[in-house]
C-alpha positions in Angstrom: 0.0 0.0 0.0 1.4 3.4 -0.9 2.0 6.0 1.7 -0.6 8.3 0.0 -3.4 5.7 0.4 -2.3 4.9 4.0 -2.4 8.6 4.8 -5.9 9.0 3.2 -7.2 6.0 5.3 -5.7 7.4 8.5 -7.2 10.9 8.0 -10.5 9.4 7.0 -10.6 7.2 10.1 -9.7 10.2 12.3 -12.5 12.3 10.8 -15.0 9.5 11.2 -14.0 8.9 14.9 -14.1 12.7 15.5 -17.8 12.8 14.5 -18.7 10.3 17.2 -16.7 11.9 20.1 -18.9 13.5 22.7 -18.1 16.5 24.9 -15.9 15.7 27.9 -16.7 16.8 31.4 -15.4 20.0 32.9 -12.4 19.7 35.2 -13.9 19.7 38.7 -12.5 21.2 41.9 -12.4 24.7 43.3 -10.8 27.2 41.0 -10.1 30.9 41.1 -11.9 33.0 38.4 -10.9 36.5 37.5 -13.3 39.3 36.6 -12.4 41.8 33.8 -11.4 44.4 36.5 -8.9 42.0 38.1 -11.0 40.9 41.1 -11.2 37.2 41.8 -13.7 34.8 43.2 -13.7 31.0 43.8 -16.1 28.6 42.2 -16.4 25.1 40.6 -16.7 24.7 36.9 -19.5 22.3 36.0 -20.8 20.8 32.8 -19.0 19.9 29.6 -17.6 21.7 26.5 -21.1 22.1 25.1 -22.9 23.4 28.2 -21.1 24.8 31.2 -21.5 27.1 34.2 -19.8 28.0 37.4 -21.1 27.2 40.9 -20.1 29.6 43.6 -21.6 30.0 47.1 -24.6 27.8 46.1 -25.4 29.9 43.1 -25.2 29.5 39.4 -22.6 31.9 37.9 -22.4 32.8 34.2 -20.8 35.6 32.1 -23.1 38.5 31.3 -22.6 39.1 27.5 -23.2 42.8 28.0 -20.5 43.7 30.5 -18.4 40.5 30.3 -18.4 40.1 34.1 -19.4 37.0 35.9 -22.8 37.4 37.6 -25.0 35.2 39.7 -28.0 33.8 37.8 -31.3 32.3 38.7 -33.7 30.0 37.0 -37.0 32.0 36.8 -40.5 30.8 37.0 -40.6 30.3 33.2 -37.6 28.0 33.5 -35.2 30.4 31.8 -31.9 31.6 33.1 -32.0 35.2 34.4 -28.8 37.1 35.1 -28.9 39.1 38.3 -26.9 42.3 39.2 -25.1 40.3 42.0 -21.5 39.3 41.4 -19.8 36.4 43.2 -18.1 37.2 46.5 -14.6 38.6 45.9 -11.6 36.8 47.4 -9.9 39.2 49.9 -6.5 40.0 48.5 -5.1 41.1 51.8 -5.5 37.7 53.4 -2.2 35.8 53.7 -2.0 32.3 52.3 -1.2 30.9 55.8 -4.3 32.3 57.4 -7.0 29.8 58.0 -10.0 30.5 55.7 -13.4 28.9 56.0 -14.0 27.2 52.6 -17.1 28.5 50.8 -19.9 26.1 49.9 -19.9 26.2 46.1 -22.2 23.4 45.1 -25.7 24.3 44.0 -28.7 22.1 44.9 -29.6 19.0 43.0 -32.9 20.7 42.0 -31.0 23.6 40.4 -28.7 21.3 38.6 -31.6 19.2 37.3 -33.2 22.4 36.0 -30.0 23.5 34.3 -29.7 20.1 32.6 -33.3 20.4 31.4 -32.6 23.9 30.1 -29.6 22.5 28.2 -31.6 19.8 26.6 -34.2 22.3 25.5 -31.6 24.9 24.3 -30.0 25.2 21.0 -27.5 27.8 22.1 -25.7 26.1 25.0 -24.4 28.4 27.8 -26.2 31.6 26.7 -29.0 33.1 28.8 -32.3 33.2 26.9 
C-alpha cells in the first residue's frame, strides 16, 4: 500500500472517529476565576464543553454578555436563566495564604442542577441566557 493511500485512510478514520466523540466533562475542583477588573472569586466549573456554568456559594454563575463580568444567575418561574446584578463574593486580596480560611460552599442544589440540565436539553444555544 502506498503512503498516500495509507495517509488517506488514517485521515478518513480520524475524521470518522471525531464525528462520534462527545463532549468531555469540565475539570472539577475549586478554581479561582478573574473578573475583567482583576478581582477574583472562587467557584467550581461544571458541565462539559457544550454546556457549562460555574457554581459559587450555592449559586449559578455565568458571564453576562453585555459587560463580560461573571454574575449570579437564577432560573426564573418560566424555567429560563436570568442574570442578576449580583456578582460572586470577591476573594480578599489582603488575606495571607497561611491564614485559615473557611471554605465556601460552592455546590448548587440538585434541584437547580436538574433544571440546568433540562434547560440545556431544550436549548440550541448552550451556555447563553435566553
